[in-house]
C-alpha angles and dihedrals in degrees: 000000000000124000118255133209117230135212093271089072110122094189093243093154098230094123097049095065092046098052106102094202101039094242095145121087128194126247141121084299114017121244133213116215104228092206091058101036113106093193092239092143095222092126093052092049094056100040108115092203098045087236095142123078145136112275116261 
């Protein structure tokens, strides 16, 4: 199950550079492509707003 980015994303860009497969795209709120996400969790570990998590 791919990680998702929640509404508390402030589009700071920290996660984009950390994603090893380039699954995150920019926008008002960033988006993780579930087909590309390898579920490594690197993005979630660097997010300063804790906006990235596994879906419940």
